[in-house]
C-alpha positions in Angstrom: 2.9 31.8 -6.2 2.0 30.5 -2.8 -0.8 28.5 -4.3 1.7 26.3 -6.1 3.4 25.3 -2.9 2.0 21.9 -1.9 1.8 21.2 1.8 4.0 18.4 3.2 2.3 15.1 3.6 0.9 14.8 7.0 0.2 11.6 8.9 -3.6 11.2 9.0 -4.9 9.9 12.1 -7.8 7.5 11.9 -11.1 9.3 12.3 -13.0 8.5 15.4 -16.5 7.3 14.7 -18.9 9.0 17.0 -22.0 7.2 17.9 -24.8 8.4 15.7 -28.2 7.2 14.6 -30.3 7.4 11.5 -30.6 11.2 11.9 -26.8 11.7 11.6 -26.7 9.5 8.5 -29.6 11.3 6.9 -28.3 14.8 7.3 -24.6 14.0 6.5 -24.5 14.1 2.7 -26.9 17.1 2.2 -25.1 19.1 4.8 -21.7 18.4 3.2 -23.0 19.4 -0.3 -24.5 22.6 0.9 -21.4 23.5 2.9 -19.1 22.8 0.0 -21.1 25.1 -2.3 -20.9 27.8 0.3 -17.3 27.3 1.3 -15.6 27.2 -2.2 -16.1 30.9 -3.0 -15.0 31.9 0.5 -11.8 29.7 0.2 -10.9 31.1 -3.2 -11.5 34.7 -2.0 -9.4 33.9 1.1 -6.5 32.5 -1.0 -6.6 35.6 -3.3 -6.6 37.9 -0.3 -3.6 36.0 1.1 -1.6 36.4 -2.1 -2.5 40.1 -2.4 -1.7 40.7 1.2 1.7 39.1 1.0 2.5 41.0 -2.2 1.5 44.3 -0.6 3.5 43.4 2.6 6.6 42.7 0.6 6.4 45.7 -1.9 4.5 48.4 0.0 4.0 48.0 3.7 7.5 46.8 4.7 9.4 49.6 2.9 6.8 52.1 4.1 7.2 50.8 7.7 11.0 51.1 7.5 10.7 54.6 6.1 8.2 55.6 8.8 10.5 54.1 11.4 13.5 56.1 10.2 11.4 59.3 10.1 10.1 58.6 13.6 13.6 58.1 14.9 14.8 61.3 13.1 11.8 63.4 14.3 11.2 62.0 17.8 14.0 59.8 19.1 17.2 61.7 18.1 16.0 65.2 19.2 15.0 63.8 22.6 18.3 61.9 22.9 20.2 65.1 22.1 18.0 67.1 24.5 18.6 64.5 27.3 22.3 64.2 26.6 23.2 67.9 26.1 20.6 69.7 28.1 18.9 67.6 30.8 22.0 65.8 32.0 24.1 68.9 32.4 21.2 70.8 34.0 20.5 67.9 36.4 24.2 67.8 37.3 24.2 71.5 38.0 21.0 71.3 40.1 22.4 68.4 42.0 25.5 70.4 42.9 23.4 73.4 43.9 21.2 71.1 46.0 24.3 69.6 47.7 25.6 73.1 48.4 22.4 74.9 49.3 20.3 72.1 51.0 22.3 69.1 52.0 25.2 70.9 53.7 23.0 73.3 55.7 20.7 70.4 56.8 23.7 68.3 57.9 25.1 71.3 59.8 21.6 71.8 61.4 21.3 68.2 62.3 24.8 67.9 63.8 24.9 71.2 65.8 21.3 71.9 66.6 19.0 68.8 66.4 21.4 66.3 67.9 22.0 68.3 71.2 18.2 69.0 71.4 17.5 65.3 70.9 19.9 64.3 73.6 18.3 66.8 76.0 14.9 65.4 75.2 16.2 61.9 75.7 17.6 62.9 79.1 14.3 64.5 80.0 12.3 61.4 78.9 14.6 59.0 80.9 14.8 61.1 84.1 11.4 62.7 84.3 8.8 61.3 81.9 9.6 57.6 82.5 9.0 57.7 86.3 5.8 59.7 85.9 4.6 57.2 83.3 5.3 54.3 85.5 3.4 55.8 88.4 0.4 56.6 86.1 0.5 53.0 84.7 0.5 51.5 88.3 -2.5 53.7 89.2 -4.5 52.8 86.1 -3.7 49.1 86.5 -5.0 48.7 90.0 -7.9 51.2 89.6 -9.2 50.2 86.2 -7.6 47.1 84.6 -7.9 44.7 87.5 -11.6 45.4 88.1 -12.3 45.2 84.4 -10.6 41.8 84.1 -12.6 40.5 87.0 -15.9 41.6 85.5 -15.0 40.1 82.1 -13.8 36.8 83.6 -16.7 36.2 86.0 -19.7 38.0 84.5 -19.3 38.7 80.8 -17.7 35.4 79.8 -20.5 33.1 81.1 -23.1 35.4 79.7 -21.4 35.3 76.3 -21.1 31.5 76.3 -24.9 31.2 77.0 -25.7 33.6 74.1 -23.3 31.8 71.7 -24.9 28.4 72.5 -28.4 29.8 71.8 -27.2 31.4 68.5 -25.5 28.2 67.5 -28.7 26.2 68.0 -30.7 28.7 66.0 -28.2 28.6 63.1 -28.3 24.8 63.1 -32.0 24.8 62.8 -32.0 27.4 60.0 -29.3 25.4 58.2 -31.3 22.2 58.3 -34.4 24.0 56.9 -32.5 25.7 54.1 -30.7 22.4 53.2 -33.9 20.5 52.9 -35.5 23.2 50.8 -32.5 23.4 48.6 -32.3 19.7 48.1 -35.9 19.5 47.1 -35.5 22.4 44.6 -32.3 20.8 43.2 -34.0 17.5 42.4 -37.1 19.2 40.9 -34.9 21.4 38.6 -32.7 18.3 37.7 -35.7 16.2 36.7 -37.7 19.0 34.9 -34.8 20.9 33.2 -31.4 19.3 33.3 -32.2 15.7 32.2 -34.4 16.8 29.1 -31.7 19.4 28.1 -28.9 16.7 28.5 -30.9 14.2 26.4 -31.6 16.9 23.7 -27.9 17.8 23.6 -26.6 14.2 23.6 -29.0 12.7 21.0 -29.9 15.7 18.8 -27.6 18.7 18.9 -24.3 16.9 19.3 -24.7 14.6 16.3 -25.9 17.5 14.2 -23.0 19.7 15.3 -20.5 16.9 14.6 -21.8 16.4 11.1 -21.8 20.1 10.4 -18.2 20.4 11.7 -17.1 17.4 9.6 -18.9 18.8 6.6 -17.2 22.2 7.1 -13.8 20.5 7.3 -14.3 18.4 4.2 -15.6 21.4 2.3 -12.7 23.5 3.4 -10.2 20.9 2.2 -12.0 20.4 -1.1 -12.2 24.2 -1.6 -8.5 24.4 -1.0 -7.8 21.8 -3.7 -10.1 23.7 -6.1 -8.5 27.0 -5.3 -5.1 25.5 -5.9 -6.1 24.1 -9.2 -7.7 27.5 -10.2 -4.5 29.3 -9.1 -2.3 27.0 -11.1 -4.5 27.4 -14.2 -4.4 31.2 -13.9 -0.6 31.1 -13.4 -0.2 28.9 -16.5 -2.5 31.1 -18.5 -0.6 34.2 -17.4 2.7 32.5 -18.3 1.5 31.5 -21.8 -0.3 34.8 -22.5 2.3 37.2 -21.2 5.6 35.7 -20.0 6.3 33.4 -22.9 5.6 36.0 -25.6 7.8 38.5 -23.7 10.6 35.9 -23.3 10.3 35.0 -27.0 10.4 38.6 -28.1 13.4 39.3 -25.8 15.3 36.3 -27.1 14.5 36.5 -30.8 14.1 40.2 -31.4 15.6 42.4 -28.6 18.8 40.3 -28.0 19.9 40.3 -31.8 19.0 44.0 -32.1 21.0 44.8 -28.9 24.0 42.8 -30.2 23.9 44.7 -33.5 23.6 48.0 -31.7 26.5 47.0 -29.4 28.8 45.9 -32.3 28.0 48.7 -34.7 27.5 51.7 -32.4 28.5 51.2 -28.8 31.8 49.5 -29.3 33.1 51.9 -32.0 31.9 54.8 -29.8 33.6 53.4 -26.8 36.9 52.9 -28.8 36.7 56.4 -30.1 36.1 57.7 -26.6 39.0 55.8 -25.2 41.2 57.1 -28.1 40.1 60.6 -27.4 40.8 60.1 -23.7 44.3 58.8 -24.4 45.1 61.7 -26.7 43.7 64.2 -24.2 45.9 62.6 -21.4 49.0 62.7 -23.6 48.3 66.3 -24.6 47.8 67.2 -20.9 51.0 65.4 -19.9 52.9 67.3 -22.7 51.4 70.6 -21.5 52.4 69.9 -17.9 56.0 69.0 -19.0 56.1 72.2 -21.1 54.9 74.3 -18.2 57.4 72.6 -15.8 60.3 73.3 -18.3 59.1 76.9 -18.7 59.0 77.5 -15.0 62.5 76.0 -14.7 63.8 78.3 -17.4 62.2 81.4 -15.8 63.6 80.4 -12.4 67.1 79.9 -14.0 66.9 83.3 -15.8 65.9 85.1 -12.6 67.9 83.4 -9.9 70.6 81.6 -11.9 71.7 78.1 -11.8 70.9 76.3 -8.6 73.8 75.5 -6.3 74.9 71.9 -6.2 74.7 70.3 -2.9 77.9 69.4 -1.3 78.5 65.7 -0.8 78.2 64.7 2.8 80.3 61.9 4.0 78.0 59.3 5.2 79.0 57.1 8.0 79.0 53.5 6.7 78.8 50.6 9.1 82.3 49.3 9.7 82.5 45.7 8.7 85.1 43.8 10.7 87.8 42.4 8.3 88.7 38.9 8.8 92.5 38.6 9.3 94.3 35.9 7.4 97.3 34.1 9.0 100.6 35.8 8.1 102.5 33.9 5.4 106.3 34.4 5.3 107.6 36.0 2.2 110.0 33.3 1.7 110.7 30.0 3.2 114.2 28.8 2.8 114.5 25.2 1.8 116.2 22.8 4.0 119.7 22.2 2.5 121.8 19.2 3.4 125.1 19.9 5.1 127.2 18.8 2.2 125.6 21.3 -0.2 125.8 25.1 -0.3 122.7 27.3 -0.6 122.2 28.7 -4.0 121.5 32.3 -3.0 119.6 34.6 -0.8 115.8 34.3 -0.5 114.2 37.0 -2.5 110.9 38.4 -1.5 
């Protein structure tokens, strides 16, 4: 069980002592007692839910998820893959070819032999006719409209605009100073009447109470964890002594000897008899096959006669070169001295 797994020892950092007064000391112990009483059932329920959730995840949810995943693939993914591979892709290829033949080629022909000459003609018209006309109109507009308008802007509108901007800047500065003074006054009033009392309440009342409640919750949660671990170990031990040990004892002392007796008295003789029957059946089957083979051979011999023997074919063997020995003379006549006669001719 996960409750029996003890967490590895962790290095505890020294707790920082927050500044607190008599109020923090007075509410610390009652708050911790109340929080412990409230947290222990929650922690035990949480640990039980964790164990049940892991058991359900390992035995039910994970196999169910794998089955649903396989069903989803078989129902949704594989049909769409087959539709894409064997229907959409060939259809898209065919449509692309048709578009190439029916749309792209005619458009290329139209661009090359119709639009290109027309565009060149329009470009020649623009360069030879429209450009000089445009230059003339531009010159007329420049000296009749632009130059007078620039003179009016530089010598009349610009000084007038500078004067208006200076007046507006002074008005904005005056309004800014008024708004800044009013805002500063409101800021100090709000700070003195609201912020400083709220800050004092938070620093000297709410923060100590909150720290003590948080520390109490932490201590209560850890103590509840130890209590839950002890209860889990007690329940595991009780389950082992009530159910597991009797079942193990019954398996070892009752079921195992009975199984051995059944194996030695029934199963092994039955297995030996079955193997003997199998061997006898295989031998009978082999004998029947041999009888059938001989019968077929006799019938073939009666109908067609003895089979002709195959003529022996001279096989070409690899020629091994024979090592020639040096010739030895059949007879070597001994050397006879000059004063003695040879005894006789040399016989082979």
